[in-house]
C-alpha positions as MATLAB code, in Angstrom:
seq = 'XXXXXXXXXXXXXXXXXXXXXXXXXXXXXXXXXXXXXXXXXXXXXXXXXXXXXXXXXXXXXXXXXXXXXXXXXXXXXXXXXXXXXXXXXXXXXXXXXXXXXXXXXXXXXXXXXXXXXXXXXXXXXXXXXXXXXXXXXXXXXXXXXXXXXXXXXXXXXXXXXXXXXXXXXXXXXXXXXXXXXXXXXXXXXXXXXXXXXXXXXXXXXXXXXXXXXXXXXXXXXXXXXXXXXXXXXXXXXXXXXXXXXXXXXXXXXXXXXXXXXXXXXXXXXXXXXXXXXXXXXXXXXXXXXXXXXXXXXXXXXXXXXXXXXXXXXXXXXXXXXXXXXXXXXXXXXXXXXXXXXXXXXXXXXXXXXXXXXXXXXXXXXXXXXXXXXXXXXXXXXXXXXXXXXXXXXXXXXXXXXXXXXXXXXXXXXXXXXXXXXXXXXXXXXXXXXXXXXXXXXXXXXXXXXXXXXXXXXXXXXXXXXXXXXXXXXXXXXXXXXXXXXXXXXXXXXXXXXXXXXXXXXXXXXXXXXXXXXXXXXXXXXXXXXXXXXXXXXXXXXXXXXXXXXXXXXXXXXXXXXXXXXXXXXXXXXXXXXXXXXXXXXXXXXXXXXXXXXXXXXXXXXXXXXXXXXXXXXXXXXXXXXXXXXXXXXXXXXXXXXXXXXXXXXXXXXXXXXXXX';
ca = [
      30.421    3.992   36.343;
      31.270    1.260   33.785;
      33.258    3.570   31.509;
      36.892    3.687   31.755;
      38.582    6.952   30.930;
      42.272    6.811   30.023;
      44.396    9.243   31.870;
      47.985   10.444   30.585;
      50.835    8.808   32.751;
      52.459   10.904   35.089;
      56.329   10.873   34.787;
      58.184   11.322   37.957;
      61.925   12.349   37.748;
      64.861   11.627   40.172;
      67.535   14.358   40.770;
      69.467   14.407   37.626;
      72.293   16.545   36.403;
      71.626   16.033   32.696;
      69.380   19.027   31.618;
      68.987   17.465   28.101;
      67.413   14.325   29.635;
      65.131   16.270   31.742;
      63.954   18.245   28.944;
      63.500   15.235   26.836;
      61.287   13.666   29.612;
      59.358   16.706   30.037;
      58.639   17.063   26.372;
      57.275   13.339   26.341;
      55.043   14.234   29.261;
      53.748   17.442   27.731;
      53.160   15.478   24.395;
      51.044   13.024   26.448;
      49.039   15.787   27.917;
      48.496   17.455   24.757;
      47.352   14.621   22.784;
      44.787   13.474   25.575;
      41.394   12.542   24.194;
      38.391   11.049   26.195;
      38.190    7.439   25.628;
      35.224    5.263   26.994;
      35.490    1.468   27.329;
      32.791   -1.168   28.284;
      30.004    0.498   26.094;
      27.127    0.233   25.770;
      26.890    0.955   29.510;
      23.618    3.027   29.422;
      25.481    5.717   31.432;
      25.761    9.230   30.163;
      29.121   10.379   28.710;
      30.604   13.007   30.866;
      34.176   13.674   29.407;
      34.506   15.431   25.936;
      36.943   17.622   23.912;
      34.905   20.766   23.016;
      35.549   23.523   20.533;
      33.867   26.686   19.785;
      32.095   28.876   19.597;
      31.958   29.663   15.753;
      29.550   32.570   14.709;
      26.314   31.835   12.759;
      23.966   34.233   11.291;
      20.827   35.256   13.312;
      17.234   34.741   11.850;
      14.062   36.258   13.025;
      11.589   33.994   14.885;
       8.994   34.387   12.253;
      11.456   32.588    9.873;
      10.673   29.232   11.630;
      13.258   26.596   12.596;
      12.704   23.994    9.790;
      16.310   24.736    8.527;
      19.882   25.042   10.227;
      20.970   28.627   11.071;
      22.848   30.234    8.038;
      26.468   29.442    8.231;
      25.852   25.986    9.953;
      26.791   24.281    6.921;
      30.287   25.599    7.190;
      32.864   22.962    8.016;
      34.782   24.908   10.666;
      37.229   22.059   11.218;
      38.544   22.204    7.749;
      42.157   23.313    9.120;
      42.374   20.169   11.200;
      41.027   17.380    8.716;
      37.417   18.540    8.511;
      34.150   17.248   10.017;
      34.458   13.867    8.526;
      38.142   13.072    9.508;
      39.005   15.636   12.476;
      42.482   15.419   14.012;
      41.526   16.188   17.531;
      43.952   16.744   20.513;
      43.508   18.586   23.708;
      44.690   22.038   23.136;
      45.040   21.770   19.360;
      43.880   25.001   17.753;
      41.358   25.185   15.008;
      41.769   27.986   12.496;
      38.948   29.616   10.759;
      39.220   32.967    9.173;
      40.681   35.167   11.833;
      39.664   32.805   14.664;
      42.158   30.514   16.494;
      39.847   28.257   18.464;
      41.374   25.439   20.930;
      39.983   22.221   21.702;
      39.545   21.942   25.602;
      39.128   19.303   27.898;
      35.665   19.298   29.668;
      34.022   16.951   32.381;
      30.407   17.524   33.222;
      29.170   16.769   36.761;
      25.631   16.236   35.449;
      24.070   13.995   32.847;
      24.231   16.640   30.303;
      27.028   19.034   29.151;
      26.251   22.687   29.669;
      27.914   24.519   26.615;
      26.883   28.013   27.893;
      29.294   27.350   30.870;
      31.802   25.485   28.886;
      32.103   27.505   25.656;
      30.056   30.594   25.482;
      26.828   32.311   26.427;
      26.448   33.881   22.941;
      23.586   33.175   20.732;
      23.589   32.231   17.063;
      26.820   30.131   17.176;
      27.969   26.542   16.788;
      30.192   24.387   18.701;
      31.642   20.817   18.436;
      32.169   17.900   21.009;
      34.491   14.887   20.509;
      35.238   11.512   22.224;
      36.465    8.020   21.465;
      34.449    4.760   22.113;
      36.797    1.814   22.417;
      34.790   -1.295   21.672;
      35.861   -4.724   22.468;
      33.979   -6.334   19.562;
      31.808   -5.403   16.482;
      28.424   -4.836   17.787;
      25.101   -3.124   17.223;
      23.689   -0.703   20.022;
      21.575    2.416   20.374;
      22.887    5.929   20.757;
      20.614    8.101   22.774;
      20.891   11.774   22.219;
      19.406   15.002   23.570;
      20.290   18.432   22.365;
      19.571   22.133   22.627;
      19.263   23.152   19.911;
      19.574   21.257   16.530;
      22.855   19.679   15.194;
      24.667   17.062   13.510;
      26.684   13.991   14.407;
      29.254   11.675   12.806;
      30.387    8.244   13.900;
      33.650    7.129   12.338;
      33.440    9.987    9.871;
      29.972    8.959    8.616;
      26.939   11.253    9.331;
      24.483    9.419   11.438;
      22.092   12.207   12.726;
      21.005   15.652   11.704;
      18.261   17.837   13.188;
      17.463   21.167   11.945;
      14.793   22.380   14.507;
      15.427   24.000   17.874;
      14.263   22.397   21.013;
      14.762   22.219   24.737;
      17.263   19.552   25.974;
      15.654   16.278   26.972;
      17.544   13.020   27.582;
      17.295   10.273   24.868;
      14.985   12.629   22.684;
      16.547   10.864   19.601;
      17.477    7.178   19.529;
      19.809    5.969   16.689;
      20.803    2.444   15.698;
      24.515    2.316   15.408;
      27.189   -0.181   14.933;
      30.576    0.151   16.755;
      33.377   -1.608   15.155;
      35.957   -3.430   17.278;
      38.554   -1.089   18.569;
      38.580    2.739   18.253;
      35.433    4.638   17.196;
      35.322    8.343   16.901;
      32.255   10.323   17.744;
      31.893   14.012   16.653;
      28.886   16.259   17.576;
      27.966   19.730   16.113;
      25.590   21.755   17.997;
      23.976   25.119   17.133;
      22.802   27.701   19.641;
      19.462   29.761   18.511;
      19.329   31.564   21.896;
      18.558   30.582   25.449;
      20.115   27.319   26.735;
      22.813   25.372   24.984;
      23.887   21.880   25.470;
      23.662   18.090   24.833;
      23.673   14.676   26.331;
      24.792   11.314   24.881;
      24.797    7.845   26.017;
      25.019    4.362   24.666;
      22.240    1.805   25.235;
      22.326   -2.145   24.750;
      20.370   -3.194   21.575;
      16.728   -4.040   22.407;
      14.282   -4.932   19.577;
      11.403   -3.681   21.716;
      12.840   -0.177   21.446;
      13.142   -0.388   17.696;
       9.315   -1.378   17.463;
       8.434    1.555   19.822;
      10.770    4.266   18.773;
      11.996    3.864   15.164;
      10.845    4.726   11.693;
      12.388    1.847    9.764;
      10.626    2.301    6.308;
       8.827    4.767    4.501;
       6.980    4.514    1.023;
       7.488    7.472   -1.526;
       5.147    7.558   -4.458;
       6.514    8.596   -7.843;
       5.039   10.258  -10.681;
       5.965    7.718  -13.019;
       6.770    4.086  -12.337;
       6.084    1.987   -9.039;
       6.260    3.639   -5.611;
       9.591    3.167   -3.701;
      10.012    1.502   -0.298;
      12.850    3.328    1.396;
      14.970    1.898    4.379;
      15.469    4.716    6.699;
      18.360    3.271    8.747;
      21.967    2.598    7.725;
      21.985   -0.434    5.263;
      25.008   -1.659    6.809;
      22.879   -2.515    9.935;
      20.292   -4.786    8.142;
      22.081   -8.045    8.851;
      22.979   -7.148   12.385;
      19.271   -6.245   13.154;
      16.941   -8.052   10.929;
      16.636  -11.934   10.362;
      13.798  -11.652    7.829;
      11.288   -9.050    6.421;
       8.481   -9.984    4.465;
       6.305   -7.475    2.392;
       2.580   -7.732    1.457;
       0.279   -5.091   -0.367;
      -3.513   -4.815   -0.355;
      -5.919   -2.057   -1.225;
      -7.089    0.059    1.691;
     -10.759   -0.717    0.981;
     -10.042   -4.495    0.653;
      -7.591   -5.483    3.372;
      -8.439   -9.164    2.679;
      -7.230   -8.949   -0.947;
      -3.557   -9.328   -1.303;
      -2.367   -7.943   -4.634;
       1.486   -8.568   -4.054;
       3.755  -10.455   -1.655;
       7.639  -10.814   -1.463;
      10.761  -10.900    0.740;
      12.553   -7.682    1.393;
      16.056   -7.699   -0.110;
      18.008   -5.132    1.713;
      18.157   -2.083   -0.378;
      17.729    1.552    0.277;
      15.152    1.685   -2.255;
      12.879   -1.232   -3.328;
      10.159   -0.988   -5.946;
       6.704   -1.914   -4.740;
       4.839   -4.114   -7.332;
       1.521   -2.454   -7.934;
       0.348   -1.097  -11.153;
       1.193    2.618  -11.499;
      -0.807    3.033  -14.629;
      -3.918    3.783  -12.406;
      -4.474    5.638   -9.230;
      -4.776    3.546   -6.169;
      -4.546    3.493   -2.305;
      -2.983    0.727   -0.704;
      -1.442   -0.566    2.634;
       2.010   -2.104    2.770;
       2.319   -4.583    5.577;
       5.862   -5.560    6.673;
       6.189   -8.555    9.016;
       9.808   -9.020   10.211;
      11.970  -11.046   12.712;
      14.827   -9.459   14.426;
      18.056  -11.248   15.032;
      17.110  -11.735   18.647;
      13.976  -13.841   17.581;
      11.404  -11.221   18.181;
       8.787  -10.379   15.672;
       7.336   -7.040   14.695;
       4.916   -5.636   12.136;
       4.215   -2.354   10.451;
       1.479   -1.033    8.270;
       2.228    1.972    5.882;
      -0.486    3.486    3.763;
       0.613    4.803    0.607;
      -0.765    5.795   -3.066;
       0.292    4.974   -6.437;
      -0.302    6.290   -9.979;
      -1.387    9.708  -11.142;
      -4.507   11.178   -9.278;
      -7.012   12.233  -11.935;
     -10.518   13.240  -11.004;
     -13.434   12.200  -13.166;
     -16.856   13.758  -12.941;
     -19.904   11.552  -13.540;
     -22.324   14.557  -13.427;
     -22.277   18.230  -12.705;
     -24.422   21.283  -12.895;
     -27.394   19.506  -14.611;
     -25.099   17.799  -17.221;
     -23.670   14.310  -17.644;
     -22.012   12.616  -20.830;
     -22.212    9.177  -19.287;
     -24.538    6.185  -20.393;
     -25.319    2.863  -18.776;
     -24.403   -0.220  -20.820;
     -25.985   -3.651  -20.497;
     -25.125   -6.660  -22.290;
     -27.254   -7.953  -25.065;
     -27.190  -11.340  -23.398;
     -27.748   -9.931  -19.947;
     -29.858  -11.911  -17.471;
     -33.176  -10.596  -16.154;
     -31.643   -9.467  -12.943;
     -28.736   -7.561  -14.658;
     -31.417   -5.845  -16.909;
     -33.373   -5.005  -13.751;
     -30.224   -3.667  -12.047;
     -29.329   -1.575  -15.083;
     -32.932    0.045  -14.747;
     -32.388    0.427  -11.062;
     -29.206    2.351  -11.539;
     -30.890    4.548  -14.183;
     -33.923    5.326  -11.971;
     -31.946    6.095   -8.782;
     -29.258    8.178  -10.542;
     -32.065   10.310  -11.927;
     -33.530   10.703   -8.284;
     -29.976   11.877   -7.090;
     -28.916   14.035  -10.027;
     -32.181   14.783  -11.817;
     -30.476   13.663  -15.033;
     -31.336   10.969  -17.545;
     -28.574    8.280  -18.032;
     -29.280    6.619  -21.299;
     -29.420    2.841  -21.434;
     -27.473    1.155  -24.241;
     -26.443   -2.288  -25.430;
     -22.930   -3.572  -25.624;
     -23.315   -4.232  -29.197;
     -21.997   -0.825  -30.239;
     -18.533    0.271  -29.865;
     -17.072    1.102  -26.360;
     -17.208    4.780  -25.382;
     -15.021    6.303  -22.715;
     -17.862    7.471  -20.536;
     -19.705    4.538  -19.628;
     -21.211    2.705  -16.476;
     -21.018   -0.876  -17.503;
     -23.414   -3.328  -15.845;
     -22.502   -7.011  -15.906;
     -19.909   -9.036  -17.589;
     -20.304   -8.457  -21.371;
     -18.500   -7.199  -24.391;
     -17.441   -3.791  -23.127;
     -16.472   -4.916  -19.369;
     -14.519   -7.899  -20.853;
     -12.531   -5.422  -23.027;
     -11.869   -3.218  -19.858;
     -11.158   -5.979  -17.634;
      -8.884   -7.863  -19.861;
      -7.931  -11.514  -19.994;
      -6.934  -11.850  -16.304;
     -10.329  -11.500  -15.063;
     -12.847  -14.245  -16.362;
     -16.640  -14.375  -16.335;
     -17.741  -15.312  -12.827;
     -20.093  -18.504  -12.336;
     -23.766  -17.391  -12.947;
     -24.669  -18.244   -9.181;
     -21.681  -16.379   -7.697;
     -22.920  -13.617   -5.547;
     -19.698  -11.872   -5.365;
     -19.244   -8.593   -7.029;
     -16.771   -5.693   -7.857;
     -17.126   -2.234   -8.951;
     -14.165   -0.278  -10.065;
     -13.187    2.294  -12.506;
     -10.783    2.107  -15.492;
      -9.977    5.831  -15.999;
     -13.430    7.555  -16.356;
     -15.138    4.138  -17.195;
     -17.076    2.396  -14.346;
     -17.498   -1.439  -14.458;
     -19.926   -3.347  -12.100;
     -19.757   -7.075  -12.392;
     -20.508  -10.373  -10.749;
     -22.482  -13.485  -11.183;
     -25.415  -12.907  -13.575;
     -28.127  -14.357  -11.188;
     -27.643  -11.917   -8.315;
     -23.931  -10.812   -8.099;
     -24.122   -7.776  -10.754;
     -27.392   -6.756   -9.117;
     -25.874   -6.700   -5.573;
     -23.046   -4.765   -6.994;
     -25.304   -2.177   -8.335;
     -27.245   -1.734   -5.123;
     -23.916   -1.468   -3.263;
     -22.578    1.104   -5.526;
     -25.691    3.335   -4.997;
     -25.382    2.700   -1.287;
     -21.646    3.351   -0.729;
     -21.148    6.039   -3.236;
     -24.330    7.930   -3.002;
     -25.961    7.197    0.335;
     -28.996    5.591   -0.860;
     -30.965    3.498    1.672;
     -33.870    1.217    1.270;
     -35.108    1.074    4.812;
     -38.550   -0.532    4.197;
     -40.693   -1.095    1.147;
     -42.272    2.271    1.769;
     -39.373    4.212    3.241;
     -36.448    5.083    1.065;
     -33.733    7.864    1.474;
     -32.017    9.113   -1.711;
     -29.787   12.045   -1.157;
     -29.773   14.715   -4.006;
     -26.656   15.751   -5.242;
     -25.496   18.498   -7.860;
     -22.004   17.021   -8.603;
     -20.549   13.770   -8.265;
     -16.931   13.094   -9.195;
     -14.341   10.172   -8.320;
     -10.683    9.524   -8.464;
     -10.807    5.839   -7.649;
     -13.581    3.364   -7.297;
     -12.635   -0.117   -6.010;
     -15.073   -2.176   -4.011;
     -15.545   -5.921   -3.796;
     -17.760   -8.232   -1.625;
     -18.395  -11.708   -1.239;
     -21.149  -13.149    0.964;
     -20.239  -14.828    4.315;
     -23.633  -16.779    4.369;
     -24.953  -18.341    1.437;
     -28.677  -17.951    2.368;
     -29.896  -14.908    4.033;
     -33.512  -14.842    5.056;
     -34.759  -12.028    7.422;
     -38.194  -13.380    8.953;
     -40.213  -10.435    9.394;
     -42.958   -8.722    7.357;
     -40.917   -5.972    5.517;
     -38.458   -8.645    4.427;
     -41.326  -10.545    2.567;
     -41.311   -7.692   -0.114;
     -39.292   -9.155   -3.175;
     -38.135   -5.830   -4.480;
     -36.969   -4.504   -0.993;
     -35.281   -8.053   -0.340;
     -33.313   -7.723   -3.649;
     -32.117   -4.227   -2.928;
     -30.855   -5.455    0.558;
     -29.187   -8.847   -0.559;
     -31.924  -10.944    1.084;
     -31.879  -14.013   -1.112;
     -33.734  -16.518    0.915;
     -37.316  -17.140    1.658;
     -39.333  -19.697    3.604;
     -41.283  -20.541    0.559;
     -40.952  -19.756   -3.245;
     -41.693  -16.218   -4.505;
     -41.135  -14.221   -7.563;
     -38.096  -11.829   -6.906;
     -35.379  -10.068   -9.035;
     -32.404  -12.423   -9.220;
     -34.528  -15.295   -7.688;
     -34.464  -16.584   -4.316;
     -32.907  -19.624   -2.458;
     -35.846  -21.037   -0.676;
     -36.692  -23.749    1.691;
     -39.221  -26.356    1.090;
     -41.312  -26.627    4.088;
     -40.276  -27.344    7.851;
     -41.515  -29.892   10.322;
     -41.939  -32.491    7.709;
     -41.882  -35.814    9.343;
     -45.598  -36.425    9.268;
     -45.783  -34.469    6.060;
     -43.664  -37.191    4.352;
     -45.071  -40.073    6.382;
     -48.665  -39.189    7.549;
     -49.789  -41.469   10.441;
     -53.164  -41.706    8.607;
     -51.390  -43.505    5.893;
     -49.002  -45.752    7.785;
     -49.731  -46.027   11.377;
     -52.541  -48.612   11.508;
     -50.217  -51.202    9.650;
     -46.965  -50.101   10.749;
     -46.934  -48.536   14.109;
     -43.158  -49.447   14.383;
     -42.592  -46.525   11.962;
     -43.300  -43.990   14.837;
     -41.967  -43.167   18.305;
     -41.873  -45.721   21.124;
     -42.778  -43.679   24.208;
     -43.123  -45.291   27.652;
     -43.362  -48.711   26.077;
     -45.929  -48.026   23.451;
     -45.912  -47.066   19.732;
     -47.643  -43.749   19.199;
     -48.193  -40.931   16.654;
     -49.764  -38.591   19.102;
     -47.426  -35.636   19.556;
     -44.526  -38.083   18.506;
     -41.832  -38.466   15.798;
     -40.563  -41.038   13.541;
     -38.442  -44.006   14.498;
     -35.379  -42.918   12.752;
     -33.464  -46.306   13.147;
     -36.165  -48.064   11.094;
     -34.778  -48.931    7.595;
     -38.249  -48.731    6.001;
     -38.596  -45.391    7.393;
     -35.385  -44.219    5.797;
     -36.302  -45.860    2.517;
     -39.925  -44.162    2.379;
     -38.591  -40.680    3.358;
     -35.895  -40.795    0.806;
     -38.252  -41.947   -1.939;
     -40.866  -39.212   -1.114;
     -38.255  -36.515   -0.803;
     -36.987  -37.271   -4.343;
     -40.396  -36.975   -5.700;
     -40.806  -33.715   -4.071;
     -37.389  -32.489   -5.256;
     -38.407  -33.622   -8.888;
     -41.700  -31.909   -8.774;
     -40.459  -28.651   -7.077;
     -37.021  -27.980   -8.592;
     -37.184  -24.332   -7.603;
     -36.008  -24.884   -4.148;
     -32.615  -25.073   -2.948;
     -33.092  -26.745    0.490;
     -35.552  -29.652    1.194;
     -36.519  -30.111    4.800;
     -36.439  -33.304    6.587;
     -37.274  -32.384   10.152;
     -38.788  -33.108   13.388;
     -42.472  -32.237   14.005;
     -43.077  -29.172   16.041;
     -43.268  -30.861   19.309;
     -41.310  -33.186   21.446;
     -41.779  -37.061   21.582;
     -38.557  -38.541   20.170;
     -38.381  -42.353   19.864;
     -37.382  -44.268   22.981;
     -36.570  -47.610   21.253;
     -33.377  -49.423   22.081;
     -31.711  -48.593   18.702;
     -32.622  -44.822   18.742;
     -31.474  -44.493   22.367;
     -28.152  -46.017   21.792;
     -27.238  -43.345   19.223;
     -28.649  -40.708   21.836;
     -26.333  -42.375   24.485;
     -23.479  -42.397   22.245;
     -23.713  -38.747   20.995;
     -24.859  -37.295   24.215;
     -28.028  -35.833   22.583;
     -31.224  -36.381   20.796;
     -29.845  -34.777   17.836;
     -27.827  -38.016   17.209;
     -30.570  -40.117   15.493;
     -31.682  -37.047   13.564;
     -28.235  -36.223   12.070;
     -27.600  -40.067   11.511;
     -30.846  -40.376    9.562;
     -30.606  -36.997    7.638;
     -27.143  -37.717    6.527;
     -28.321  -41.215    5.015;
     -31.158  -39.236    3.243;
     -28.650  -36.733    2.058;
     -26.319  -39.348    0.571;
     -29.081  -41.124   -1.055;
     -30.357  -38.070   -3.005;
     -26.921  -36.444   -3.755;
     -26.311  -38.277   -7.118;
     -29.554  -37.073   -8.595;
     -29.411  -33.720   -7.104;
     -25.747  -32.546   -6.674;
     -26.542  -28.954   -6.277;
     -29.491  -29.266   -3.702;
     -29.336  -29.564    0.050;
     -31.362  -31.538    2.728;
     -32.261  -29.415    5.707;
     -33.139  -30.173    9.143;
     -33.468  -28.404   12.527;
     -31.476  -27.948   15.895;
     -34.494  -27.107   17.820;
     -35.638  -27.693   21.356;
     -34.743  -31.388   22.340;
     -32.389  -31.624   19.216;
     -30.587  -28.433   19.883;
     -27.521  -29.892   21.773;
     -24.828  -30.948   19.214;
     -23.553  -34.558   18.643;
     -20.368  -35.630   20.241;
     -18.971  -37.327   17.053;
     -21.589  -37.151   14.230;
     -21.062  -34.143   11.634;
     -23.623  -33.346    8.998;
     -22.709  -34.063    5.517;
     -21.732  -31.269    3.135;
     -25.230  -31.218    1.509;
     -26.838  -31.147    4.802;
     -27.987  -27.566    6.148;
     -29.039  -27.410    9.854;
     -31.060  -24.447   11.143;
     -30.229  -23.682   14.746;
     -33.420  -22.258   16.316;
     -33.431  -19.580   19.035;
     -37.146  -19.603   19.442;
     -37.045  -20.294   22.927;
     -34.605  -17.382   23.754;
     -35.271  -14.150   25.595;
     -34.940  -11.253   23.109;
     -35.220   -8.468   25.737;
     -31.715   -8.915   26.332;
     -28.637  -10.092   24.438;
     -28.008  -13.804   24.588;
     -24.790  -13.728   26.617;
     -26.249  -11.781   29.551;
     -29.655  -13.260   30.211;
     -29.903  -16.254   32.383;
     -32.878  -17.579   30.235;
     -30.473  -17.972   27.448;
     -27.783  -19.838   29.190;
     -28.722  -23.342   27.788;
     -28.880  -21.933   24.367;
     -25.479  -20.252   24.665;
     -24.129  -23.375   26.120;
     -25.155  -25.337   22.944;
     -24.079  -22.585   20.605;
];
């Protein structure tokens, strides 16, 4: 064992005639024995402490089993060591008597041969009693380590007179049930343990373990968030504050709403304190996650997520038992799609509740019970100056409540409209599966405590290419904002002008006879039959650019204008085109180089438009170095793929996956 138990020195006497000297030496020896206290050095050794001074038993009151064990036994709070300095400063010696009422209980030395100390054998087999165990730890330096503890039953512990552990519940003894972070000071450290006996076995085990940050992550509750009825919630540190600089190098805090983990509402560094206010608005009820990212003094990092609530919880009722006092408010200057969204909300709320929600303008005074659609006078008043009007084309949206009022807002083209349909989907379960199949749950009552949901599109243009998705109303309800051609749709569409446009822009019937060099060189001969354009010819670039500008001027309703290969193979094999192919490792090289030049030429006149092209069949493999310009959109075509299996498991799709 690495511990070193200090034993009393044995005094051996030679024959002497002086009785006084003999008596004096005997007294010194007796005093050494009576003052003996188990002292451990070399800690933390990870070995169990076997040598203790024990004192007890002290009677406690019994309780019925039905009372539970969530409190100490009656009488446990009594300081039975008051006659010898008390539990926070006990004066302990082997044989020293503790006086309590009519009891005189001595401290006795006990050495266990097992990992645990059996108090039934060492002190008493009585039930409903308490006892003490005491030893000294001699540390060579100031250090942080773990104290591992198991008890049967509950108890309390003091290190250097400070309480470091308390357990009110009974349990079976198991090694290392509790793990405590403790600091040993250089020199003498006193350890006092008080254990209660509820019946059955009675005992404990203790050992010190080296500090290991991995155990902290696995075993310890470091922080807790406590909500407050008034004011911000409080972050509490659950370990001794004196250990912070010995354990943590840094702790960072961040707060996000539970339903928007990507939205960070506050961030800061933790300043060591038992109580730290969390900076969220307590004026309204909210559900949040606190993320703690820290670094231990040994360099290891850790993270913890703590869910919490803030603000007073108030329930608001939108409708109940055939009655509602709410109105839907839309701005006088609302867009067509916002007005359509307000009428959609009115229609489906009636389907859900059977109730009429009147539509009102924002020209009147704001009422408390409103669903405000769009950014208007009423929503601006609720949102305050910190939230500004979104750009018209911004498809992001948010819906949230301000007390009983609900605001749904986003960009006026489609953002607000998508907010309304998402509100109906998420809060009521509405589903528009096809243009002819809609599911609307009926409800007698709907109430809410907190509404807060926000979304932003990950893909700007969303175009589902199948029959049902061509229905404009269904598409608007399901956030499909793209189309292969222009169509009338609530909120409008971001549509493509055409596809496979090389011959549409430069018909062979118009140019080939006089300028065969505009078309592909294949097997040494210029041809337009199942061929493409010669994309390194400067005249081809000039003509395509001029004609695309004309298309864009005459058809301003489109977002993306296609400059793309014909729907067959036959790329140009001329030396200039093939030089790019060789350099880029793909036939996509000449296409990207060409389309980039067209896009650059039209950008000044059409800064909000895009030039589109294809990664399709022979152009699917990406370039080694060329990148599309910011105003170039490439459609990767999976038309050759097998759709009977997922892309990654089917051998027919191997080349597509490689290009992807």
